[in-house]
DOVEX-874983 format. One line per field, with one value per residue (C-alpha): x, y, z; residue number from 1. Coordinates in steps of 0.5 Angstrom, whole numbers, plus 500, padded with zeros to 3 digits. Example, Ala and Ser with C-alpha at 12.3 -4.5 7.8 and 13.67 -1.06 7.14 Angstrom:
2
x: [525; 527]
y: [491; 498]
z: [516; 514]
nr: [1; 2]
***
This chain:
767
x: [512; 510; 507; 514; 519; 514; 514; 522; 522; 519; 521; 528; 527; 529; 537; 536; 534; 538; 546; 545; 550; 545; 539; 544; 547; 538; 534; 528; 530; 530; 522; 521; 521; 519; 512; 509; 512; 509; 502; 501; 503; 499; 493; 494; 495; 489; 485; 488; 490; 496; 503; 508; 504; 503; 511; 513; 507; 510; 516; 515; 512; 517; 523; 520; 518; 526; 527; 522; 525; 533; 530; 528; 535; 539; 535; 532; 535; 529; 527; 520; 514; 507; 506; 509; 502; 499; 504; 501; 496; 501; 506; 499; 497; 505; 509; 513; 516; 517; 520; 525; 528; 527; 533; 535; 533; 526; 527; 527; 519; 518; 522; 517; 512; 513; 514; 509; 504; 508; 506; 499; 499; 503; 502; 499; 492; 495; 499; 493; 490; 483; 478; 478; 486; 485; 479; 485; 490; 485; 481; 489; 491; 485; 487; 494; 492; 486; 492; 495; 491; 488; 495; 493; 498; 502; 504; 505; 509; 513; 515; 516; 523; 526; 526; 527; 533; 530; 530; 524; 529; 534; 529; 535; 540; 534; 532; 538; 539; 533; 531; 527; 520; 521; 522; 516; 511; 514; 511; 505; 503; 506; 505; 499; 499; 494; 495; 493; 491; 495; 492; 489; 496; 501; 496; 497; 504; 505; 500; 503; 511; 508; 507; 503; 507; 505; 501; 502; 495; 499; 500; 504; 503; 506; 511; 514; 517; 519; 526; 526; 533; 536; 542; 549; 554; 560; 557; 562; 569; 572; 567; 567; 561; 557; 561; 555; 550; 552; 546; 544; 551; 551; 543; 545; 549; 542; 537; 536; 538; 540; 540; 534; 533; 528; 525; 527; 533; 534; 526; 519; 518; 511; 514; 518; 511; 507; 511; 511; 504; 501; 507; 507; 515; 515; 521; 516; 512; 517; 513; 509; 514; 508; 504; 499; 496; 496; 494; 489; 483; 479; 480; 485; 487; 494; 497; 493; 488; 489; 490; 486; 481; 485; 483; 488; 487; 491; 494; 498; 502; 506; 507; 505; 500; 495; 494; 501; 502; 494; 496; 489; 485; 489; 491; 483; 484; 488; 483; 488; 482; 486; 491; 495; 499; 502; 495; 493; 501; 499; 505; 510; 518; 521; 528; 530; 524; 519; 517; 523; 524; 523; 516; 514; 516; 512; 507; 507; 509; 502; 499; 501; 501; 492; 489; 489; 494; 496; 499; 503; 506; 509; 513; 518; 520; 525; 532; 528; 530; 533; 539; 542; 544; 537; 537; 536; 540; 543; 549; 551; 547; 550; 555; 562; 564; 569; 576; 579; 582; 577; 571; 576; 576; 569; 565; 563; 555; 557; 560; 553; 548; 552; 553; 546; 543; 549; 546; 538; 541; 544; 537; 535; 540; 537; 530; 532; 535; 529; 525; 529; 529; 522; 520; 524; 520; 514; 510; 506; 509; 512; 515; 518; 521; 526; 527; 531; 526; 532; 539; 538; 539; 546; 549; 555; 557; 558; 560; 566; 567; 563; 562; 566; 562; 562; 556; 552; 548; 541; 544; 546; 540; 539; 539; 533; 534; 527; 527; 522; 522; 521; 525; 524; 526; 532; 531; 535; 539; 538; 531; 526; 522; 516; 518; 516; 509; 512; 517; 513; 506; 512; 516; 509; 507; 500; 498; 491; 489; 489; 494; 497; 499; 501; 506; 510; 509; 514; 518; 519; 522; 525; 532; 530; 526; 529; 530; 525; 521; 520; 520; 515; 510; 511; 509; 503; 500; 502; 498; 492; 491; 492; 486; 482; 474; 474; 471; 470; 467; 471; 468; 461; 460; 455; 451; 451; 450; 458; 460; 456; 455; 453; 453; 455; 455; 455; 449; 450; 452; 450; 452; 458; 459; 467; 469; 467; 473; 474; 469; 469; 466; 466; 464; 463; 462; 460; 467; 473; 472; 477; 483; 482; 475; 474; 469; 465; 461; 458; 462; 469; 473; 474; 481; 481; 484; 483; 482; 481; 479; 472; 472; 474; 474; 475; 475; 476; 480; 479; 479; 474; 469; 468; 466; 461; 458; 457; 449; 444; 443; 443; 448; 450; 454; 458; 463; 466; 471; 475; 478; 470; 467; 462; 458; 454; 450; 451; 446; 445; 449; 444; 448; 442; 441; 444; 441; 442; 446; 445; 446; 446; 443; 441; 448; 453; 455; 453; 456; 457; 451; 445; 438; 436; 430; 428; 432; 431; 429; 428; 426; 427; 426; 432; 428; 426; 432; 428; 431; 436; 442; 446; 450; 444; 446; 441; 440; 441; 439; 439; 437; 439; 440; 448; 453; 461; 464; 468; 461; 461; 455; 456; 452; 452; 459; 462; 464; 461; 463; 458; 456; 455; 447; 444; 443; 449; 441; 443; 449; 448; 451; 450; 449; 451; 446; 451; 452; 443; 444; 448; 442; 435; 437; 443; 444; 444; 449; 453; 461; 465; 472; 471; 463; 458; 450; 446; 440; 436; 435; 435; 430; 431; 426; 427; 420]
y: [427; 435; 434; 429; 434; 440; 435; 434; 442; 443; 437; 440; 447; 446; 444; 452; 453; 446; 443; 438; 434; 436; 432; 425; 425; 425; 425; 426; 433; 433; 430; 435; 440; 438; 435; 441; 444; 437; 439; 446; 443; 438; 442; 448; 442; 439; 445; 449; 442; 447; 443; 448; 454; 450; 449; 457; 459; 454; 456; 464; 463; 459; 465; 471; 467; 464; 471; 475; 468; 472; 478; 476; 472; 478; 483; 479; 472; 469; 464; 464; 462; 460; 467; 471; 470; 475; 480; 481; 486; 490; 490; 491; 497; 501; 498; 503; 501; 494; 496; 500; 493; 490; 487; 486; 479; 480; 481; 473; 473; 478; 473; 467; 471; 473; 466; 464; 469; 467; 459; 461; 464; 459; 452; 447; 444; 437; 438; 439; 433; 431; 426; 420; 423; 430; 428; 422; 427; 432; 427; 426; 434; 435; 430; 432; 439; 436; 433; 438; 442; 437; 436; 428; 424; 422; 427; 431; 423; 425; 433; 431; 434; 428; 426; 433; 434; 440; 445; 450; 454; 455; 455; 460; 454; 449; 452; 452; 445; 442; 447; 453; 450; 444; 448; 452; 446; 442; 448; 450; 442; 443; 449; 451; 460; 458; 458; 453; 457; 456; 449; 451; 448; 453; 459; 456; 457; 464; 466; 464; 466; 475; 478; 484; 490; 497; 502; 510; 514; 519; 515; 518; 519; 515; 514; 509; 510; 504; 507; 503; 500; 504; 500; 503; 502; 501; 494; 493; 494; 500; 504; 508; 508; 515; 516; 517; 516; 521; 523; 517; 515; 521; 520; 513; 517; 518; 514; 507; 504; 496; 491; 489; 482; 483; 477; 480; 482; 487; 487; 485; 491; 488; 482; 487; 491; 485; 482; 490; 490; 483; 481; 474; 472; 469; 465; 461; 461; 460; 457; 465; 468; 475; 475; 480; 476; 469; 471; 478; 478; 481; 485; 481; 485; 487; 493; 500; 495; 494; 502; 505; 500; 504; 511; 513; 515; 510; 513; 509; 513; 510; 516; 511; 508; 506; 499; 497; 490; 491; 496; 500; 494; 491; 497; 497; 490; 492; 496; 503; 508; 512; 511; 518; 516; 518; 521; 525; 529; 533; 536; 534; 534; 529; 527; 522; 517; 518; 523; 526; 523; 530; 531; 524; 527; 534; 529; 525; 532; 535; 529; 529; 535; 534; 533; 526; 521; 519; 513; 513; 508; 511; 507; 511; 510; 516; 510; 504; 501; 501; 505; 506; 511; 513; 516; 523; 526; 533; 533; 537; 533; 526; 523; 520; 512; 511; 513; 507; 502; 497; 502; 505; 498; 497; 497; 503; 501; 499; 505; 509; 505; 506; 514; 514; 510; 514; 520; 518; 515; 521; 524; 519; 520; 528; 527; 522; 528; 533; 529; 528; 536; 536; 531; 535; 541; 538; 539; 531; 525; 523; 515; 515; 508; 509; 502; 500; 495; 491; 492; 494; 489; 491; 484; 486; 492; 487; 481; 484; 489; 484; 485; 485; 479; 475; 473; 475; 479; 476; 474; 482; 486; 494; 499; 501; 508; 509; 517; 520; 526; 523; 517; 509; 503; 499; 494; 490; 491; 485; 485; 482; 486; 481; 484; 491; 491; 488; 494; 499; 497; 497; 503; 506; 504; 502; 496; 491; 484; 483; 478; 485; 487; 480; 481; 486; 483; 477; 483; 486; 478; 477; 477; 472; 468; 461; 463; 457; 458; 466; 465; 460; 464; 470; 467; 463; 469; 473; 468; 467; 474; 475; 469; 472; 474; 482; 486; 493; 496; 493; 495; 497; 504; 509; 514; 521; 528; 530; 536; 541; 542; 548; 547; 542; 540; 539; 536; 531; 530; 525; 518; 517; 524; 522; 526; 532; 529; 526; 527; 533; 534; 540; 541; 547; 547; 550; 550; 548; 540; 535; 534; 526; 525; 522; 523; 516; 516; 511; 505; 509; 514; 520; 524; 531; 538; 544; 551; 554; 552; 551; 549; 541; 539; 532; 528; 521; 518; 518; 511; 511; 516; 512; 507; 511; 515; 508; 507; 512; 512; 516; 514; 516; 522; 521; 524; 519; 519; 513; 514; 514; 509; 514; 516; 523; 523; 529; 529; 524; 525; 523; 520; 523; 519; 523; 528; 529; 535; 540; 539; 531; 527; 519; 519; 523; 530; 535; 540; 540; 543; 540; 544; 549; 548; 555; 561; 569; 573; 575; 583; 588; 596; 600; 603; 596; 591; 584; 579; 584; 582; 585; 588; 592; 586; 583; 576; 571; 564; 559; 552; 545; 538; 539; 544; 544; 543; 551; 554; 561; 566; 571; 577; 582; 580; 580; 574; 575; 571; 566; 561; 553; 554; 549; 540; 543; 545; 553; 557; 564; 570; 578; 584; 591; 596; 599; 593; 594; 600; 599; 597; 596; 588; 583; 577; 571; 566; 560; 559; 553; 553; 554; 553; 557; 557; 563; 562; 568; 577; 580; 585; 592; 597; 604; 605]
z: [423; 423; 431; 433; 431; 434; 440; 440; 440; 446; 450; 449; 451; 459; 456; 455; 464; 465; 463; 458; 465; 469; 465; 463; 470; 473; 467; 471; 472; 466; 465; 470; 467; 461; 462; 464; 458; 455; 457; 454; 447; 447; 450; 444; 439; 440; 440; 434; 431; 429; 432; 429; 432; 438; 440; 438; 442; 447; 447; 447; 453; 456; 454; 457; 464; 464; 462; 467; 472; 471; 472; 478; 481; 479; 483; 488; 489; 488; 483; 479; 484; 483; 489; 484; 479; 484; 483; 476; 478; 481; 474; 470; 475; 474; 468; 468; 475; 472; 464; 469; 470; 463; 458; 451; 452; 451; 444; 444; 446; 440; 436; 437; 438; 431; 429; 432; 428; 421; 422; 424; 416; 413; 417; 411; 413; 412; 418; 423; 428; 426; 428; 433; 434; 437; 440; 444; 445; 447; 453; 455; 455; 460; 464; 466; 467; 471; 474; 476; 478; 482; 485; 484; 488; 483; 480; 488; 490; 482; 485; 492; 496; 497; 489; 487; 493; 494; 500; 501; 505; 500; 493; 489; 491; 489; 483; 480; 482; 478; 473; 475; 472; 476; 483; 480; 479; 485; 489; 486; 488; 494; 499; 501; 504; 509; 517; 522; 529; 535; 540; 546; 550; 546; 548; 555; 555; 553; 556; 561; 560; 558; 565; 564; 564; 568; 563; 562; 562; 557; 549; 546; 538; 534; 527; 523; 518; 513; 508; 503; 501; 508; 510; 514; 508; 513; 514; 507; 507; 506; 508; 515; 521; 518; 513; 509; 515; 519; 522; 524; 527; 531; 533; 537; 542; 544; 542; 542; 536; 533; 527; 525; 521; 515; 511; 505; 501; 495; 494; 496; 502; 504; 507; 512; 513; 514; 519; 523; 523; 524; 529; 525; 522; 516; 517; 521; 514; 508; 503; 503; 498; 498; 504; 503; 497; 501; 508; 508; 504; 509; 516; 520; 527; 526; 530; 526; 528; 536; 536; 533; 539; 543; 541; 536; 529; 525; 517; 512; 507; 501; 495; 489; 486; 491; 487; 488; 491; 493; 499; 498; 500; 505; 508; 510; 511; 517; 520; 518; 517; 511; 505; 503; 497; 490; 489; 496; 495; 488; 486; 492; 489; 487; 486; 481; 479; 486; 490; 495; 502; 504; 500; 504; 512; 511; 509; 516; 520; 517; 520; 527; 527; 528; 535; 539; 539; 533; 529; 523; 518; 511; 507; 504; 496; 494; 494; 491; 484; 479; 480; 472; 468; 467; 473; 471; 478; 478; 478; 484; 489; 487; 492; 490; 491; 496; 494; 494; 490; 491; 489; 484; 480; 480; 474; 471; 471; 478; 480; 477; 481; 488; 487; 486; 492; 496; 494; 495; 503; 505; 503; 509; 512; 513; 514; 520; 523; 521; 525; 531; 531; 530; 535; 540; 540; 541; 548; 545; 548; 541; 538; 531; 529; 523; 520; 514; 510; 507; 503; 495; 490; 488; 487; 483; 489; 495; 491; 488; 496; 500; 507; 514; 518; 511; 511; 503; 503; 504; 510; 513; 517; 517; 522; 527; 531; 536; 537; 542; 547; 553; 557; 554; 558; 556; 549; 546; 540; 536; 533; 528; 524; 527; 534; 531; 533; 541; 541; 540; 545; 550; 550; 549; 555; 553; 555; 556; 554; 548; 544; 542; 548; 551; 545; 549; 556; 552; 550; 556; 558; 552; 556; 562; 558; 553; 546; 543; 548; 547; 540; 540; 545; 540; 533; 537; 540; 534; 530; 535; 534; 526; 526; 531; 528; 528; 532; 529; 535; 542; 546; 549; 549; 553; 550; 553; 551; 553; 547; 547; 538; 534; 528; 523; 515; 509; 512; 506; 499; 492; 491; 487; 487; 487; 482; 486; 491; 498; 502; 507; 514; 519; 526; 531; 538; 543; 548; 546; 545; 547; 542; 544; 541; 535; 529; 527; 520; 520; 522; 520; 524; 521; 523; 524; 525; 527; 524; 531; 538; 537; 529; 527; 520; 518; 511; 509; 504; 496; 496; 503; 500; 494; 498; 503; 497; 493; 494; 497; 505; 511; 516; 523; 525; 532; 537; 542; 546; 547; 554; 558; 552; 551; 545; 543; 537; 531; 527; 519; 513; 508; 501; 496; 489; 484; 480; 473; 471; 467; 460; 461; 456; 458; 463; 458; 457; 462; 467; 474; 476; 479; 475; 480; 484; 486; 488; 490; 493; 485; 485; 492; 493; 494; 499; 503; 500; 501; 506; 509; 513; 519; 514; 512; 504; 501; 503; 496; 496; 491; 493; 487; 490; 489; 488; 486; 492; 490; 487; 487; 486; 481; 480; 475; 473; 480; 485; 491; 498; 497; 504; 504; 507; 512; 508; 503; 498; 498; 497; 500; 499; 502; 497; 498; 497; 493; 488; 488; 485; 479; 473; 474; 472; 475; 472; 477; 474; 478; 477; 478; 475; 467; 468; 469; 469; 469; 473; 473; 473; 480; 479; 482; 483; 485; 491]
nr: [1; 2; 3; 4; 5; 6; 7; 8; 9; 10; 11; 12; 13; 14; 15; 16; 17; 18; 19; 20; 21; 22; 23; 24; 25; 26; 27; 28; 29; 30; 31; 32; 33; 34; 35; 36; 37; 38; 39; 40; 41; 42; 43; 44; 45; 46; 47; 48; 49; 50; 51; 52; 53; 54; 55; 56; 57; 58; 59; 60; 61; 62; 63; 64; 65; 66; 67; 68; 69; 70; 71; 72; 73; 74; 75; 76; 77; 78; 79; 80; 81; 82; 83; 84; 85; 86; 87; 88; 89; 90; 91; 92; 93; 94; 95; 96; 97; 98; 99; 100; 101; 102; 103; 104; 105; 106; 107; 108; 109; 110; 111; 112; 113; 114; 115; 116; 117; 118; 119; 120; 121; 122; 123; 124; 125; 126; 127; 128; 129; 130; 131; 132; 133; 134; 135; 136; 137; 138; 139; 140; 141; 142; 143; 144; 145; 146; 147; 148; 149; 150; 151; 152; 153; 154; 155; 156; 157; 158; 159; 160; 161; 162; 163; 164; 165; 166; 167; 168; 169; 170; 171; 172; 173; 174; 175; 176; 177; 178; 179; 180; 181; 182; 183; 184; 185; 186; 187; 188; 189; 190; 191; 192; 193; 194; 195; 196; 197; 198; 199; 200; 201; 202; 203; 204; 205; 206; 207; 208; 209; 210; 211; 212; 213; 214; 215; 216; 217; 218; 219; 220; 221; 222; 223; 224; 225; 226; 227; 228; 229; 230; 231; 232; 233; 234; 235; 236; 237; 238; 239; 240; 241; 242; 243; 244; 245; 246; 247; 248; 249; 250; 251; 252; 253; 254; 255; 256; 257; 258; 259; 260; 261; 262; 263; 264; 265; 266; 267; 268; 269; 270; 271; 272; 273; 274; 275; 276; 277; 278; 279; 280; 281; 282; 283; 284; 285; 286; 287; 288; 289; 290; 291; 292; 293; 294; 295; 296; 297; 298; 299; 300; 301; 302; 303; 304; 305; 306; 307; 308; 309; 310; 311; 312; 313; 314; 315; 316; 317; 318; 319; 320; 321; 322; 323; 324; 325; 326; 327; 328; 329; 330; 331; 332; 333; 334; 335; 336; 337; 338; 339; 340; 341; 342; 343; 344; 345; 346; 347; 348; 349; 350; 351; 352; 353; 354; 355; 356; 357; 358; 359; 360; 361; 362; 363; 364; 365; 366; 367; 368; 369; 370; 371; 372; 373; 374; 375; 376; 377; 378; 379; 380; 381; 382; 383; 384; 385; 386; 387; 388; 389; 390; 391; 392; 393; 394; 395; 396; 397; 398; 399; 400; 401; 402; 403; 404; 405; 406; 407; 408; 409; 410; 411; 412; 413; 414; 415; 416; 417; 418; 419; 420; 421; 422; 423; 424; 425; 426; 427; 428; 429; 430; 431; 432; 433; 434; 435; 436; 437; 438; 439; 440; 441; 442; 443; 444; 445; 446; 447; 448; 449; 450; 451; 452; 453; 454; 455; 456; 457; 458; 459; 460; 461; 462; 463; 464; 465; 466; 467; 468; 469; 470; 471; 472; 473; 474; 475; 476; 477; 478; 479; 480; 481; 482; 483; 484; 485; 486; 487; 488; 489; 490; 491; 492; 493; 494; 495; 496; 497; 498; 499; 500; 501; 502; 503; 504; 505; 506; 507; 508; 509; 510; 511; 512; 513; 514; 515; 516; 517; 518; 519; 520; 521; 522; 523; 524; 525; 526; 527; 528; 529; 530; 531; 532; 533; 534; 535; 536; 537; 538; 539; 540; 541; 542; 543; 544; 545; 546; 547; 548; 549; 550; 551; 552; 553; 554; 555; 556; 557; 558; 559; 560; 561; 562; 563; 564; 565; 566; 567; 568; 569; 570; 571; 572; 573; 574; 575; 576; 577; 578; 579; 580; 581; 582; 583; 584; 585; 586; 587; 588; 589; 590; 591; 592; 593; 594; 595; 596; 597; 598; 599; 600; 601; 602; 603; 604; 605; 606; 607; 608; 609; 610; 611; 612; 613; 614; 615; 616; 617; 618; 619; 620; 621; 622; 623; 624; 625; 626; 627; 628; 629; 630; 631; 632; 633; 634; 635; 636; 637; 638; 639; 640; 641; 642; 643; 644; 645; 646; 647; 648; 649; 650; 651; 652; 653; 654; 655; 656; 657; 658; 659; 660; 661; 662; 663; 664; 665; 666; 667; 668; 669; 670; 671; 672; 673; 674; 675; 676; 677; 678; 679; 680; 681; 682; 683; 684; 685; 686; 687; 688; 689; 690; 691; 692; 693; 694; 695; 696; 697; 698; 699; 700; 701; 702; 703; 704; 705; 706; 707; 708; 709; 710; 711; 712; 713; 714; 715; 716; 717; 718; 719; 720; 721; 722; 723; 724; 725; 726; 727; 728; 729; 730; 731; 732; 733; 734; 735; 736; 737; 738; 739; 740; 741; 742; 743; 744; 745; 746; 747; 748; 749; 750; 751; 752; 753; 754; 755; 756; 757; 758; 759; 760; 761; 762; 763; 764; 765; 766; 767]
***
């Protein structure tokens, strides 16, 4: 009897989501929502033999998911879906971001957990399931769970779209009509995330439409800046053009611009990212909500990989947690050579919750001032939600909402959110003007594509004020603008975000026989091709490119000595030494190098900067360094000329087995120093200085298997100018004759930060 009452309670849970009228008019809707809960209860009841506890555990889980579903609807206008499990990694990696959206309703979940814990303690044994009954319910529950997992035909038929009356194109409306649980199971049973390659006929038709363009020989630097929640407020009733984005409005007079259809609203930034980087339209793939999680599990062809093959360096920048949406893995799989995330910004200025747009502009400008053609893809974070009373912004900086009756009548919390949003929007608009001024003064040809990723989730504001075109918020467009310091061809104003990769290749003049280049060829003919044929062909080319096998080296390279190398270093490093910082190298040339040349270590191209006309500094990101230093091996270091497809060996970089540190005990403790293998000179005479240097001083050297990056030699308590020697194994310094006269015995130490290591005593004899 108790088990029956517990089951009835579980079956009634969906009534908190669907109305009684819905359940009465269509009993199957209620059954479709209750069946998964009943199966879960039956499994827990069999496993634990506690009907009351199982019912409370199911109820607590259901209430938690209901609250998450409501939060997602409130902020993204989308219901909970099976793909949301992919976001669990991001929730665990950056919990503070999601907790900002939490509401007091989560208390119901805590109450359910407390009740379940209480029943676990007090539930009488006589209520528990035993013997053959327990075996039978166990078999039944397992069979039902297998039916769900294997998508068995009876269950699939019960949750079909026509039976439920739902459409995959309208997920929020569908979940509201049949209940989020039934809609969730419906998607889990019928949806697939795999892609099918286009047919030969489709590919042939697309190639026929894409007529080659004329290539430009001077390849510009390219910056793509995806601005968080950026939109033009003048699309709202009661706001004039340029009222809150004056710089955008002014720049429209001088640069190509237009409106952008993006595949998301209120959040899910990576959907827009995915379309821009791959050219694939998610409008044609409605079952995929998280494209990075569903489609990017290994190296894929994309815009950054294509540009890298054309001689560009490619860097992704997002000043937030690198593991958010698994960008640390995804960007590498999409072909970026480097990813700069929040750790690379150090103590950069924040505004509100996040790193400011001004700090982001500083970072990308620094990257683009490096030599050679560069591609930087930057995603801002400053104007990310939530916009609420907890977001502390300086009072003088706040931008006031419009002073009109309709805006004055908004609820106080909505006015606070709007004021905060407009403040951050003004910052993004100011950085756009700053980037334009920077581009104008550059002698290097430069393209800057700026656009908004989606409208913000300010649902109350949009519902009360409304849009001038009377369309809902999720159908509004964001602005795009293309800044440059050279003339551009005519461009269409109305674009999809999936067309932006083609737009960049078209305006940059980059052309070859690849699918990415053919997408640009097709865009150039958009006005003369039927819309249906154009859209189908563009998706065909993007799909064929995305699914094609990835080749890290796309063109054969001729081995030839074309660069004069004087020296380079360090020549090696220990395995698993990423705690010492990212891997950095320097190269000294005998004559000024070509800025288009590239450095490759193993199979990774490294960005570089010039400290003077003959010296390059090059590095890997921290994530790449971790992968590179994972195990001992010897890697070739090469210099590449991507324009002439030549490569030259510089030397071999040795990743050495890790040496135990001084003071280490079975891998525990110890400092930053390896044991000293040798050092010298250990004695000298003032009348005849050992290892005399050109400046008249004594050359002091120390040999070890490893040195901290900031190591210096101290002699008699004084720091000396220290230099790395060949092979990263010797640190040397010139000791002045004056210092040698201070005492007969001078202490020799290595110092790194607060850590010191005694090396020995240098004896100085008069004669």
